[in-house]
N, CA, C and O atoms as a Tinker XYZ file with bonds, in Angstrom:
   516  protein
     1  N    -38.126000    9.415000  -12.377000    73     2
     2  CA   -38.115000    8.779000  -13.543000    64     1     3
     3  C    -38.832000    7.303000  -13.421000    63     2     4     5
     4  O    -38.641000    6.579000  -12.444000    81     3
     5  N    -39.648000    6.954000  -14.484000    73     3     6
     6  CA   -40.183000    5.731000  -14.448000    64     5     7
     7  C    -39.744000    4.766000  -15.694000    63     6     8     9
     8  O    -39.415000    5.289000  -16.759000    81     7
     9  N    -39.745000    3.586000  -15.562000    73     7    10
    10  CA   -39.436000    2.762000  -16.583000    64     9    11
    11  C    -40.594000    1.627000  -16.724000    63    10    12    13
    12  O    -41.448000    1.391000  -15.869000    81    11
    13  N    -40.458000    1.018000  -17.890000    73    11    14
    14  CA   -41.369000   -0.169000  -18.299000    64    13    15
    15  C    -40.643000   -1.430000  -18.483000    63    14    16    17
    16  O    -39.843000   -1.376000  -19.418000    81    15
    17  N    -40.693000   -2.592000  -17.837000    73    15    18
    18  CA   -39.840000   -3.494000  -18.140000    64    17    19
    19  C    -40.272000   -4.170000  -19.369000    63    18    20    21
    20  O    -41.453000   -4.407000  -19.620000    81    19
    21  N    -39.156000   -4.514000  -20.226000    73    19    22
    22  CA   -39.468000   -4.876000  -21.614000    64    21    23
    23  C    -39.132000   -6.129000  -21.893000    63    22    24    25
    24  O    -39.730000   -6.713000  -22.797000    81    23
    25  N    -38.016000   -6.827000  -21.094000    73    23    26
    26  CA   -37.509000   -8.169000  -21.573000    64    25    27
    27  C    -36.533000   -8.593000  -20.536000    63    26    28    29
    28  O    -35.815000   -7.834000  -19.885000    81    27
    29  N    -36.589000  -10.024000  -20.445000    73    27    30
    30  CA   -35.590000  -10.746000  -19.403000    64    29    31
    31  C    -34.586000  -11.366000  -20.088000    63    30    32    33
    32  O    -33.930000  -12.272000  -19.574000    81    31
    33  N    -34.376000  -10.916000  -21.343000    73    31    34
    34  CA   -33.328000  -11.780000  -22.304000    64    33    35
    35  C    -31.969000  -10.882000  -22.149000    63    34    36    37
    36  O    -31.791000   -9.708000  -22.475000    81    35
    37  N    -31.105000  -11.777000  -21.570000    73    35    38
    38  CA   -29.798000  -11.348000  -21.380000    64    37    39
    39  C    -28.994000  -11.713000  -22.383000    63    38    40    41
    40  O    -28.807000  -12.929000  -22.436000    81    39
    41  N    -28.387000  -10.987000  -23.300000    73    39    42
    42  CA   -27.544000  -11.332000  -24.325000    64    41    43
    43  C    -26.251000  -11.317000  -24.012000    63    42    44    45
    44  O    -25.933000  -10.684000  -23.005000    81    43
    45  N    -25.253000  -11.974000  -24.757000    73    43    46
    46  CA   -23.901000  -11.924000  -24.564000    64    45    47
    47  C    -23.291000  -10.342000  -24.605000    63    46    48    49
    48  O    -22.425000   -9.985000  -23.806000    81    47
    49  N    -23.806000   -9.519000  -25.551000    73    47    50
    50  CA   -23.436000   -8.185000  -25.462000    64    49    51
    51  C    -23.701000   -7.395000  -24.149000    63    50    52    53
    52  O    -22.975000   -6.492000  -23.734000    81    51
    53  N    -24.857000   -7.857000  -23.533000    73    51    54
    54  CA   -24.964000   -7.267000  -22.313000    64    53    55
    55  C    -24.189000   -7.720000  -21.146000    63    54    56    57
    56  O    -23.857000   -7.013000  -20.194000    81    55
    57  N    -23.897000   -9.146000  -21.338000    73    55    58
    58  CA   -22.775000   -9.457000  -20.404000    64    57    59
    59  C    -21.551000   -8.815000  -20.354000    63    58    60    61
    60  O    -20.950000   -8.463000  -19.339000    81    59
    61  N    -21.167000   -8.664000  -21.678000    73    59    62
    62  CA   -19.785000   -8.051000  -21.843000    64    61    63
    63  C    -20.044000   -6.433000  -21.445000    63    62    64    65
    64  O    -19.250000   -5.780000  -20.767000    81    63
    65  N    -21.091000   -6.001000  -21.903000    73    63    66
    66  CA   -21.263000   -4.432000  -21.436000    64    65    67
    67  C    -21.123000   -4.059000  -20.065000    63    66    68    69
    68  O    -20.470000   -3.099000  -19.656000    81    67
    69  N    -21.813000   -4.924000  -19.339000    73    67    70
    70  CA   -21.708000   -4.852000  -17.848000    64    69    71
    71  C    -20.682000   -5.652000  -17.184000    63    70    72    73
    72  O    -20.591000   -5.617000  -15.957000    81    71
    73  N    -19.884000   -6.389000  -17.914000    73    71    74
    74  CA   -18.984000   -6.987000  -17.442000    64    73    75
    75  C    -19.214000   -8.033000  -16.284000    63    74    76    77
    76  O    -18.414000   -8.214000  -15.366000    81    75
    77  N    -20.282000   -8.625000  -16.428000    73    75    78
    78  CA   -20.939000   -9.453000  -15.302000    64    77    79
    79  C    -21.505000  -10.706000  -15.892000    63    78    80    81
    80  O    -22.573000  -10.786000  -16.499000    81    79
    81  N    -20.519000  -11.842000  -15.600000    73    79    82
    82  CA   -21.169000  -13.096000  -16.166000    64    81    83
    83  C    -22.246000  -13.634000  -15.475000    63    82    84    85
    84  O    -22.940000  -14.489000  -16.025000    81    83
    85  N    -22.483000  -13.253000  -14.343000    73    83    86
    86  CA   -23.462000  -13.641000  -13.374000    64    85    87
    87  C    -24.941000  -12.981000  -13.717000    63    86    88    89
    88  O    -25.942000  -13.157000  -13.023000    81    87
    89  N    -24.886000  -12.268000  -14.798000    73    87    90
    90  CA   -26.106000  -11.371000  -15.233000    64    89    91
    91  C    -27.171000  -12.374000  -15.522000    63    90    92    93
    92  O    -28.246000  -12.398000  -14.923000    81    91
    93  N    -26.812000  -13.230000  -16.499000    73    91    94
    94  CA   -27.426000  -14.252000  -17.027000    64    93    95
    95  C    -28.062000  -15.024000  -16.067000    63    94    96    97
    96  O    -28.998000  -15.730000  -16.440000    81    95
    97  N    -27.719000  -15.023000  -14.863000    73    95    98
    98  CA   -28.386000  -16.067000  -13.855000    64    97    99
    99  C    -29.284000  -15.163000  -12.735000    63    98   100   101
   100  O    -29.962000  -15.541000  -11.779000    81    99
   101  N    -29.055000  -14.082000  -13.155000    73    99   102
   102  CA   -30.078000  -12.983000  -12.181000    64   101   103
   103  C    -31.533000  -13.307000  -12.214000    63   102   104   105
   104  O    -32.126000  -13.691000  -13.222000    81   103
   105  N    -32.088000  -13.118000  -10.992000    73   103   106
   106  CA   -33.454000  -13.409000  -10.982000    64   105   107
   107  C    -34.137000  -11.953000  -11.109000    63   106   108   109
   108  O    -33.649000  -11.002000  -10.497000    81   107
   109  N    -35.191000  -11.817000  -11.858000    73   107   110
   110  CA   -35.612000  -10.386000  -11.931000    64   109   111
   111  C    -36.716000  -10.047000  -10.789000    63   110   112   113
   112  O    -36.545000   -9.110000  -10.009000    81   111
   113  N    -37.917000  -10.925000  -10.752000    73   111   114
   114  CA   -38.808000  -10.612000   -9.889000    64   113   115
   115  C    -39.545000   -9.358000  -10.406000    63   114   116   117
   116  O    -39.839000   -8.482000   -9.593000    81   115
   117  N    -39.869000   -9.218000  -11.745000    73   115   118
   118  CA   -40.333000   -8.002000  -12.470000    64   117   119
   119  C    -41.127000   -8.695000  -13.486000    63   118   120   121
   120  O    -40.858000   -9.753000  -14.055000    81   119
   121  N    -42.213000   -7.889000  -13.634000    73   119   122
   122  CA   -43.256000   -8.246000  -14.695000    64   121   123
   123  C    -43.191000   -7.396000  -16.141000    63   122   124   125
   124  O    -43.275000   -6.168000  -16.156000    81   123
   125  N    -43.040000   -8.162000  -17.288000    73   123   126
   126  CA   -42.848000   -7.485000  -18.334000    64   125   127
   127  C    -44.041000   -6.735000  -18.878000    63   126   128   129
   128  O    -45.043000   -7.381000  -19.185000    81   127
   129  N    -44.017000   -5.517000  -19.012000    73   127   130
   130  CA   -44.983000   -4.548000  -19.363000    64   129   131
   131  C    -45.527000   -3.727000  -18.208000    63   130   132   133
   132  O    -46.510000   -3.008000  -18.389000    81   131
   133  N    -44.895000   -3.808000  -16.964000    73   131   134
   134  CA   -45.058000   -3.258000  -15.762000    64   133   135
   135  C    -44.182000   -2.008000  -15.636000    63   134   136   137
   136  O    -42.986000   -2.099000  -15.909000    81   135
   137  N    -44.795000   -0.664000  -15.175000    73   135   138
   138  CA   -43.896000    0.198000  -14.766000    64   137   139
   139  C    -43.373000    0.270000  -13.231000    63   138   140   141
   140  O    -43.973000   -0.105000  -12.224000    81   139
   141  N    -42.243000    0.785000  -13.326000    73   139   142
   142  CA   -41.415000    0.782000  -11.942000    64   141   143
   143  C    -40.743000    2.211000  -11.724000    63   142   144   145
   144  O    -40.205000    2.805000  -12.659000    81   143
   145  N    -40.793000    2.615000  -10.708000    73   143   146
   146  CA   -40.147000    3.981000  -10.278000    64   145   147
   147  C    -38.551000    3.701000  -10.085000    63   146   148   149
   148  O    -38.066000    2.739000   -9.488000    81   147
   149  N    -37.908000    4.668000  -10.671000    73   147   150
   150  CA   -36.336000    4.356000  -10.494000    64   149   151
   151  C    -35.931000    5.401000   -9.362000    63   150   152   153
   152  O    -36.276000    6.583000   -9.359000    81   151
   153  N    -35.162000    4.790000   -8.425000    73   151   154
   154  CA   -34.877000    5.291000   -7.031000    64   153   155
   155  C    -33.494000    5.845000   -7.249000    63   154   156   157
   156  O    -33.116000    6.850000   -6.647000    81   155
   157  N    -32.636000    5.108000   -8.224000    73   155   158
   158  CA   -31.179000    5.596000   -8.406000    64   157   159
   159  C    -30.776000    5.085000   -9.590000    63   158   160   161
   160  O    -31.159000    4.001000  -10.028000    81   159
   161  N    -29.872000    5.957000  -10.233000    73   159   162
   162  CA   -29.281000    5.700000  -11.527000    64   161   163
   163  C    -27.487000    5.645000  -11.437000    63   162   164   165
   164  O    -26.773000    6.361000  -10.735000    81   163
   165  N    -27.142000    4.765000  -12.207000    73   163   166
   166  CA   -25.512000    4.849000  -12.075000    64   165   167
   167  C    -24.914000    4.738000  -13.252000    63   166   168   169
   168  O    -25.090000    3.616000  -13.725000    81   167
   169  N    -24.193000    5.537000  -14.010000    73   167   170
   170  CA   -23.441000    5.438000  -15.022000    64   169   171
   171  C    -22.125000    5.129000  -14.980000    63   170   172   173
   172  O    -21.304000    5.855000  -14.420000    81   171
   173  N    -21.785000    3.862000  -15.659000    73   171   174
   174  CA   -20.597000    3.277000  -15.336000    64   173   175
   175  C    -19.727000    3.912000  -16.379000    63   174   176   177
   176  O    -20.135000    4.511000  -17.375000    81   175
   177  N    -18.267000    3.677000  -15.975000    73   175   178
   178  CA   -17.141000    4.383000  -16.844000    64   177   179
   179  C    -17.401000    4.054000  -18.593000    63   178   180   181
   180  O    -17.219000    4.799000  -19.557000    81   179
   181  N    -17.860000    2.737000  -18.533000    73   179   182
   182  CA   -17.880000    2.314000  -19.922000    64   181   183
   183  C    -19.255000    2.627000  -20.773000    63   182   184   185
   184  O    -19.595000    2.270000  -21.901000    81   183
   185  N    -20.004000    3.558000  -19.632000    73   183   186
   186  CA   -21.470000    4.113000  -20.374000    64   185   187
   187  C    -22.477000    3.226000  -20.007000    63   186   188   189
   188  O    -23.623000    3.673000  -20.042000    81   187
   189  N    -22.268000    1.778000  -19.576000    73   187   190
   190  CA   -23.586000    1.190000  -19.058000    64   189   191
   191  C    -24.082000    1.706000  -18.037000    63   190   192   193
   192  O    -23.431000    2.101000  -17.069000    81   191
   193  N    -25.562000    1.760000  -18.190000    73   191   194
   194  CA   -26.272000    2.463000  -16.990000    64   193   195
   195  C    -27.051000    1.205000  -16.337000    63   194   196   197
   196  O    -27.595000    0.255000  -16.900000    81   195
   197  N    -26.929000    1.502000  -15.008000    73   195   198
   198  CA   -27.843000    0.484000  -14.152000    64   197   199
   199  C    -28.870000    1.357000  -13.125000    63   198   200   201
   200  O    -28.477000    2.387000  -12.576000    81   199
   201  N    -29.912000    0.944000  -12.981000    73   199   202
   202  CA   -31.085000    1.448000  -12.027000    64   201   203
   203  C    -31.222000    0.776000  -11.017000    63   202   204   205
   204  O    -30.922000   -0.416000  -10.968000    81   203
   205  N    -31.751000    1.512000   -9.948000    73   203   206
   206  CA   -32.388000    1.005000   -8.832000    64   205   207
   207  C    -33.896000    1.076000   -8.850000    63   206   208   209
   208  O    -34.459000    2.166000   -8.948000    81   207
   209  N    -34.616000   -0.146000   -8.751000    73   207   210
   210  CA   -36.039000   -0.054000   -8.724000    64   209   211
   211  C    -36.641000   -1.168000   -7.709000    63   210   212   213
   212  O    -35.966000   -2.171000   -7.477000    81   211
   213  N    -37.695000   -1.020000   -7.207000    73   211   214
   214  CA   -38.535000   -2.093000   -6.386000    64   213   215
   215  C    -38.704000   -3.242000   -7.210000    63   214   216   217
   216  O    -39.267000   -3.059000   -8.289000    81   215
   217  N    -38.279000   -4.534000   -6.876000    73   215   218
   218  CA   -39.066000   -5.377000   -7.661000    64   217   219
   219  C    -40.340000   -5.882000   -6.977000    63   218   220   221
   220  O    -40.651000   -5.315000   -5.929000    81   219
   221  N    -41.168000   -6.937000   -7.459000    73   219   222
   222  CA   -42.709000   -7.056000   -7.138000    64   221   223
   223  C    -42.365000   -7.707000   -5.717000    63   222   224   225
   224  O    -43.300000   -8.130000   -5.037000    81   223
   225  N    -41.355000   -7.777000   -5.358000    73   223   226
   226  CA   -41.261000   -8.668000   -3.668000    64   225   227
   227  C    -40.768000   -7.494000   -2.909000    63   226   228   229
   228  O    -40.100000   -7.678000   -1.892000    81   227
   229  N    -41.100000   -6.080000   -3.407000    73   227   230
   230  CA   -40.598000   -4.769000   -2.487000    64   229   231
   231  C    -39.139000   -4.806000   -2.143000    63   230   232   233
   232  O    -38.709000   -4.257000   -1.128000    81   231
   233  N    -38.348000   -5.480000   -3.025000    73   231   234
   234  CA   -37.034000   -5.266000   -2.678000    64   233   235
   235  C    -36.437000   -4.427000   -3.476000    63   234   236   237
   236  O    -36.816000   -4.384000   -4.647000    81   235
   237  N    -35.374000   -3.572000   -3.027000    73   235   238
   238  CA   -34.832000   -2.450000   -3.982000    64   237   239
   239  C    -33.505000   -3.441000   -4.670000    63   238   240   241
   240  O    -32.679000   -4.082000   -4.019000    81   239
   241  N    -33.589000   -3.348000   -5.935000    73   239   242
   242  CA   -32.310000   -4.262000   -6.723000    64   241   243
   243  C    -31.883000   -3.363000   -7.905000    63   242   244   245
   244  O    -32.612000   -2.518000   -8.425000    81   243
   245  N    -30.610000   -3.647000   -8.267000    73   243   246
   246  CA   -30.042000   -2.940000   -9.639000    64   245   247
   247  C    -30.376000   -3.893000  -10.515000    63   246   248   249
   248  O    -30.479000   -5.111000  -10.371000    81   247
   249  N    -30.573000   -3.022000  -11.671000    73   247   250
   250  CA   -31.145000   -3.831000  -13.067000    64   249   251
   251  C    -30.453000   -2.948000  -14.319000    63   250   252   253
   252  O    -30.475000   -1.717000  -14.325000    81   251
   253  N    -29.962000   -3.593000  -15.163000    73   251   254
   254  CA   -29.337000   -2.924000  -16.495000    64   253   255
   255  C    -30.428000   -2.111000  -17.036000    63   254   256   257
   256  O    -31.452000   -2.780000  -17.174000    81   255
   257  N    -30.550000   -0.833000  -17.403000    73   255   258
   258  CA   -31.413000   -0.026000  -17.979000    64   257   259
   259  C    -31.760000   -0.585000  -19.424000    63   258   260   261
   260  O    -32.789000   -0.206000  -19.981000    81   259
   261  N    -30.929000   -1.456000  -20.006000    73   259   262
   262  CA   -31.329000   -1.752000  -21.302000    64   261   263
   263  C    -32.482000   -2.727000  -21.351000    63   262   264   265
   264  O    -33.067000   -2.999000  -22.399000    81   263
   265  N    -32.793000   -3.254000  -20.138000    73   263   266
   266  CA   -34.052000   -4.252000  -20.330000    64   265   267
   267  C    -35.351000   -3.525000  -19.929000    63   266   268   269
   268  O    -36.367000   -4.148000  -19.623000    81   267
   269  N    -35.273000   -2.141000  -19.943000    73   267   270
   270  CA   -36.480000   -1.326000  -19.689000    64   269   271
   271  C    -36.438000   -0.412000  -20.798000    63   270   272   273
   272  O    -35.392000   -0.162000  -21.398000    81   271
   273  N    -37.639000    0.129000  -21.104000    73   271   274
   274  CA   -38.139000    1.447000  -21.825000    64   273   275
   275  C    -38.348000    2.433000  -20.895000    63   274   276   277
   276  O    -39.106000    2.202000  -19.954000    81   275
   277  N    -37.772000    3.549000  -21.008000    73   275   278
   278  CA   -38.035000    4.628000  -20.070000    64   277   279
   279  C    -39.401000    5.304000  -20.640000    63   278   280   281
   280  O    -39.611000    5.580000  -21.822000    81   279
   281  N    -40.222000    5.497000  -19.621000    73   279   282
   282  CA   -41.685000    5.963000  -19.856000    64   281   283
   283  C    -42.099000    7.361000  -19.247000    63   282   284   285
   284  O    -43.196000    7.899000  -19.401000    81   283
   285  N    -40.975000    7.876000  -18.495000    73   283   286
   286  CA   -41.043000    9.177000  -17.868000    64   285   287
   287  C    -39.606000    9.616000  -17.416000    63   286   288   289
   288  O    -38.972000    9.416000  -16.380000    81   287
   289  N    -39.350000   10.239000  -18.493000    73   287   290
   290  CA   -37.627000   10.913000  -18.238000    64   289   291
   291  C    -37.342000   12.015000  -17.525000    63   290   292   293
   292  O    -36.281000   12.631000  -17.623000    81   291
   293  N    -38.336000   12.330000  -16.729000    73   291   294
   294  CA   -38.082000   13.585000  -15.718000    64   293   295
   295  C    -37.051000   13.000000  -14.594000    63   294   296   297
   296  O    -37.223000   11.896000  -14.077000    81   295
   297  N    -35.996000   13.836000  -14.286000    73   295   298
   298  CA   -34.989000   13.536000  -13.367000    64   297   299
   299  C    -35.695000   13.920000  -11.919000    63   298   300   301
   300  O    -36.207000   15.022000  -11.723000    81   299
   301  N    -35.652000   12.845000  -10.914000    73   299   302
   302  CA   -36.150000   13.253000   -9.499000    64   301   303
   303  C    -35.665000   14.519000   -8.903000    63   302   304   305
   304  O    -34.481000   14.810000   -9.072000    81   303
   305  N    -36.450000   15.320000   -8.213000    73   303   306
   306  CA   -35.731000   16.438000   -7.405000    64   305   307
   307  C    -34.998000   16.074000   -6.567000    63   306   308   309
   308  O    -34.062000   16.811000   -6.258000    81   307
   309  N    -35.182000   14.768000   -5.893000    73   307   310
   310  CA   -34.717000   13.998000   -4.743000    64   309   311
   311  C    -33.122000   13.775000   -5.148000    63   310   312   313
   312  O    -32.291000   13.768000   -4.240000    81   311
   313  N    -32.753000   13.611000   -6.386000    73   311   314
   314  CA   -31.579000   12.861000   -6.562000    64   313   315
   315  C    -30.438000   14.070000   -6.462000    63   314   316   317
   316  O    -30.667000   15.232000   -6.797000    81   315
   317  N    -29.365000   13.663000   -6.021000    73   315   318
   318  CA   -28.068000   14.331000   -6.147000    64   317   319
   319  C    -27.140000   13.667000   -7.232000    63   318   320   321
   320  O    -27.140000   12.449000   -7.411000    81   319
   321  N    -26.399000   14.483000   -7.899000    73   319   322
   322  CA   -25.221000   13.708000   -8.718000    64   321   323
   323  C    -23.886000   13.803000   -8.092000    63   322   324   325
   324  O    -23.486000   14.842000   -7.566000    81   323
   325  N    -23.090000   12.536000   -8.161000    73   323   326
   326  CA   -21.810000   12.646000   -7.749000    64   325   327
   327  C    -20.983000   11.697000   -8.821000    63   326   328   329
   328  O    -21.428000   10.694000   -9.379000    81   327
   329  N    -19.707000   12.252000   -8.961000    73   327   330
   330  CA   -18.790000   11.642000   -9.511000    64   329   331
   331  C    -17.853000   10.735000   -8.709000    63   330   332   333
   332  O    -17.022000   11.313000   -8.009000    81   331
   333  N    -17.867000    9.340000   -8.708000    73   331   334
   334  CA   -17.013000    8.966000   -7.799000    64   333   335
   335  C    -15.650000    8.618000   -8.344000    63   334   336   337
   336  O    -15.351000    8.706000   -9.535000    81   335
   337  N    -14.765000    8.173000   -7.279000    73   335   338
   338  CA   -13.413000    8.125000   -7.666000    64   337   339
   339  C    -13.136000    7.056000   -8.813000    63   338   340   341
   340  O    -12.174000    7.263000   -9.552000    81   339
   341  N    -13.895000    5.968000   -8.997000    73   339   342
   342  CA   -13.673000    5.362000   -9.994000    64   341   343
   343  C    -14.172000    5.618000  -11.393000    63   342   344   345
   344  O    -14.119000    4.835000  -12.341000    81   343
   345  N    -14.743000    7.028000  -11.366000    73   343   346
   346  CA   -15.308000    7.519000  -12.423000    64   345   347
   347  C    -16.661000    7.305000  -12.910000    63   346   348   349
   348  O    -17.109000    7.734000  -13.973000    81   347
   349  N    -17.333000    6.537000  -11.958000    73   347   350
   350  CA   -19.067000    6.160000  -11.931000    64   349   351
   351  C    -19.433000    7.428000  -11.611000    63   350   352   353
   352  O    -18.854000    8.195000  -10.842000    81   351
   353  N    -20.770000    7.673000  -12.456000    73   351   354
   354  CA   -21.426000    8.917000  -12.093000    64   353   355
   355  C    -22.759000    8.439000  -11.431000    63   354   356   357
   356  O    -23.453000    7.583000  -11.979000    81   355
   357  N    -23.083000    8.986000  -10.297000    73   355   358
   358  CA   -24.371000    8.479000   -9.667000    64   357   359
   359  C    -25.362000    9.544000   -9.787000    63   358   360   361
   360  O    -24.996000   10.686000  -10.063000    81   359
   361  N    -26.690000    9.232000   -9.585000    73   359   362
   362  CA   -27.802000   10.113000   -9.315000    64   361   363
   363  C    -28.695000    9.108000   -8.269000    63   362   364   365
   364  O    -29.285000    8.079000   -8.597000    81   363
   365  N    -28.621000    9.671000   -7.013000    73   363   366
   366  CA   -29.099000    9.120000   -6.065000    64   365   367
   367  C    -29.772000    9.928000   -5.125000    63   366   368   369
   368  O    -29.476000   11.123000   -5.138000    81   367
   369  N    -30.772000    9.465000   -4.158000    73   367   370
   370  CA   -31.253000   10.303000   -3.127000    64   369   371
   371  C    -30.247000   10.476000   -2.169000    63   370   372   373
   372  O    -29.313000    9.681000   -2.056000    81   371
   373  N    -30.406000   11.606000   -1.380000    73   371   374
   374  CA   -29.235000   11.769000   -0.368000    64   373   375
   375  C    -29.168000   10.668000    0.692000    63   374   376   377
   376  O    -28.107000   10.618000    1.315000    81   375
   377  N    -29.979000    9.905000    0.961000    73   375   378
   378  CA   -30.006000    8.781000    2.151000    64   377   379
   379  C    -28.904000    8.088000    1.503000    63   378   380   381
   380  O    -27.941000    7.946000    2.256000    81   379
   381  N    -28.741000    7.570000    0.223000    73   379   382
   382  CA   -27.694000    6.901000   -0.228000    64   381   383
   383  C    -26.325000    7.230000    0.170000    63   382   384   385
   384  O    -25.474000    6.401000    0.492000    81   383
   385  N    -26.138000    8.791000    0.116000    73   383   386
   386  CA   -25.040000    9.274000    0.129000    64   385   387
   387  C    -24.654000    9.411000    1.462000    63   386   388   389
   388  O    -23.490000    9.244000    1.827000    81   387
   389  N    -25.708000    9.753000    2.318000    73   387   390
   390  CA   -25.295000    9.723000    3.685000    64   389   391
   391  C    -24.811000    8.569000    4.530000    63   390   392   393
   392  O    -24.208000    8.634000    5.601000    81   391
   393  N    -25.183000    7.513000    3.857000    73   391   394
   394  CA   -24.898000    6.115000    4.317000    64   393   395
   395  C    -24.665000    5.201000    3.317000    63   394   396   397
   396  O    -25.608000    4.688000    2.713000    81   395
   397  N    -23.392000    4.909000    3.046000    73   395   398
   398  CA   -22.583000    4.136000    2.119000    64   397   399
   399  C    -23.176000    2.864000    2.010000    63   398   400   401
   400  O    -23.281000    2.266000    0.939000    81   399
   401  N    -23.651000    2.346000    3.335000    73   399   402
   402  CA   -24.015000    0.921000    3.424000    64   401   403
   403  C    -25.787000    0.853000    3.261000    63   402   404   405
   404  O    -26.449000   -0.096000    3.681000    81   403
   405  N    -26.271000    1.852000    2.686000    73   403   406
   406  CA   -27.819000    2.066000    2.673000    64   405   407
   407  C    -28.337000    0.762000    2.233000    63   406   408   409
   408  O    -29.079000    0.067000    2.927000    81   407
   409  N    -27.909000    0.445000    1.024000    73   407   410
   410  CA   -28.432000   -0.959000    0.516000    64   409   411
   411  C    -28.413000   -2.068000    1.251000    63   410   412   413
   412  O    -29.411000   -2.777000    1.377000    81   411
   413  N    -26.889000   -2.409000    1.992000    73   411   414
   414  CA   -26.892000   -3.407000    2.779000    64   413   415
   415  C    -27.728000   -3.356000    4.173000    63   414   416   417
   416  O    -28.174000   -4.356000    4.735000    81   415
   417  N    -27.863000   -2.011000    4.636000    73   415   418
   418  CA   -28.748000   -1.882000    5.983000    64   417   419
   419  C    -30.074000   -2.173000    5.478000    63   418   420   421
   420  O    -30.707000   -2.959000    6.183000    81   419
   421  N    -30.732000   -1.691000    4.308000    73   419   422
   422  CA   -31.807000   -2.037000    4.003000    64   421   423
   423  C    -32.232000   -3.466000    3.881000    63   422   424   425
   424  O    -33.308000   -3.901000    4.290000    81   423
   425  N    -31.126000   -4.288000    3.174000    73   423   426
   426  CA   -31.391000   -5.632000    2.959000    64   425   427
   427  C    -31.440000   -6.572000    4.373000    63   426   428   429
   428  O    -31.983000   -7.674000    4.459000    81   427
   429  N    -30.743000   -5.860000    5.440000    73   427   430
   430  CA   -30.798000   -6.557000    6.695000    64   429   431
   431  C    -31.789000   -5.887000    7.769000    63   430   432   433
   432  O    -31.756000   -5.926000    8.999000    81   431
   433  N    -32.702000   -5.245000    6.866000    73   431   434
   434  CA   -33.947000   -4.631000    7.746000    64   433   435
   435  C    -33.715000   -3.675000    8.879000    63   434   436   437
   436  O    -34.541000   -3.574000    9.787000    81   435
   437  N    -32.453000   -2.870000    8.842000    73   435   438
   438  CA   -32.191000   -2.085000   10.007000    64   437   439
   439  C    -33.405000   -1.159000   10.146000    63   438   440   441
   440  O    -33.837000   -0.578000    9.150000    81   439
   441  N    -33.907000   -1.022000   11.226000    73   439   442
   442  CA   -35.019000   -0.474000   11.466000    64   441   443
   443  C    -35.181000    1.299000   10.791000    63   442   444   445
   444  O    -36.038000    1.768000   10.043000    81   443
   445  N    -34.184000    1.828000   11.322000    73   443   446
   446  CA   -34.229000    3.156000   11.152000    64   445   447
   447  C    -33.893000    3.504000    9.552000    63   446   448   449
   448  O    -34.187000    4.600000    9.076000    81   447
   449  N    -33.254000    2.465000    8.785000    73   447   450
   450  CA   -32.906000    2.555000    7.294000    64   449   451
   451  C    -34.289000    2.181000    6.521000    63   450   452   453
   452  O    -34.619000    2.708000    5.459000    81   451
   453  N    -35.050000    1.193000    7.211000    73   451   454
   454  CA   -36.440000    0.773000    6.378000    64   453   455
   455  C    -37.196000    1.905000    6.492000    63   454   456   457
   456  O    -37.847000    2.250000    5.506000    81   455
   457  N    -37.259000    2.752000    7.799000    73   455   458
   458  CA   -38.169000    3.666000    7.947000    64   457   459
   459  C    -37.828000    4.898000    6.951000    63   458   460   461
   460  O    -38.783000    5.391000    6.351000    81   459
   461  N    -36.562000    5.419000    6.738000    73   459   462
   462  CA   -36.223000    6.163000    5.799000    64   461   463
   463  C    -36.621000    5.810000    4.448000    63   462   464   465
   464  O    -37.109000    6.631000    3.671000    81   463
   465  N    -36.409000    4.556000    4.158000    73   463   466
   466  CA   -36.765000    3.952000    2.936000    64   465   467
   467  C    -38.144000    4.139000    2.532000    63   466   468   469
   468  O    -38.459000    4.546000    1.414000    81   467
   469  N    -39.042000    3.811000    3.537000    73   467   470
   470  CA   -40.516000    3.729000    3.238000    64   469   471
   471  C    -40.885000    5.246000    2.931000    63   470   472   473
   472  O    -41.656000    5.474000    1.999000    81   471
   473  N    -40.320000    6.374000    3.743000    73   471   474
   474  CA   -40.365000    7.578000    3.370000    64   473   475
   475  C    -40.091000    8.289000    2.013000    63   474   476   477
   476  O    -40.774000    9.095000    1.381000    81   475
   477  N    -38.889000    7.743000    1.770000    73   475   478
   478  CA   -38.398000    7.825000    0.192000    64   477   479
   479  C    -39.533000    7.271000   -0.877000    63   478   480   481
   480  O    -39.860000    7.839000   -1.918000    81   479
   481  N    -39.984000    6.186000   -0.432000    73   479   482
   482  CA   -40.806000    5.584000   -1.528000    64   481   483
   483  C    -42.133000    6.493000   -1.665000    63   482   484   485
   484  O    -42.716000    6.607000   -2.744000    81   483
   485  N    -42.523000    7.071000   -0.589000    73   483   486
   486  CA   -43.744000    8.065000   -0.801000    64   485   487
   487  C    -43.441000    9.240000   -1.224000    63   486   488   489
   488  O    -44.355000    9.893000   -1.727000    81   487
   489  N    -42.116000    9.823000   -1.145000    73   487   490
   490  CA   -41.777000   10.788000   -1.822000    64   489   491
   491  C    -41.614000   10.900000   -3.410000    63   490   492   493
   492  O    -41.900000   11.821000   -4.175000    81   491
   493  N    -41.081000    9.703000   -3.623000    73   491   494
   494  CA   -40.997000    9.269000   -5.053000    64   493   495
   495  C    -42.363000    9.245000   -5.710000    63   494   496   497
   496  O    -42.646000    9.842000   -6.748000    81   495
   497  N    -43.167000    8.499000   -4.999000    73   495   498
   498  CA   -44.681000    8.104000   -5.575000    64   497   499
   499  C    -45.353000    9.430000   -5.807000    63   498   500   501
   500  O    -45.866000    9.747000   -6.880000    81   499
   501  N    -45.314000   10.219000   -4.682000    73   499   502
   502  CA   -45.935000   11.647000   -4.835000    64   501   503
   503  C    -45.415000   12.528000   -5.985000    63   502   504   505
   504  O    -46.129000   13.352000   -6.556000    81   503
   505  N    -44.078000   12.291000   -6.297000    73   503   506
   506  CA   -43.566000   13.213000   -7.280000    64   505   507
   507  C    -43.958000   12.572000   -8.589000    63   506   508   509
   508  O    -44.148000   13.381000   -9.497000    81   507
   509  N    -44.153000   11.039000   -8.949000    73   507   510
   510  CA   -44.257000   10.674000  -10.306000    64   509   511
   511  C    -45.384000   10.213000  -10.314000    63   510   512   513
   512  O    -45.450000    9.307000  -11.144000    81   511
   513  N    -46.554000   10.429000   -9.668000    73   511   514
   514  CA   -47.794000    9.916000   -9.961000    64   513   515
   515  C    -48.753000   11.067000  -10.204000    63   514   516
   516  O    -49.930000   10.841000  -10.485000    81   515
């Protein structure tokens, strides 16, 4: 899946939809009009959709799908779907499910997780380019 970043505008409706008052203060590090690969997709119980993509600093970050236009709607062959106990539906690479702290370990530069993530990036780039 690929998306194009279309707006940095955080409306009151988005804050309510995502139940996140800090959303308006979020830094994006994304360029309007640029395309980004989606590494994960979360559908919350209220229907709000969040995606994981690399920002321009090469950090994996969560963003509301509402801020993007979907330009390639193919689902990655590397995604697995799970329904969590809280009712959230996730479409994520297996690495996320194998290590529930994948995001944390990645942000802490855990060497084996960083290596796994670089391999994941290559797989996704090959799949969608």
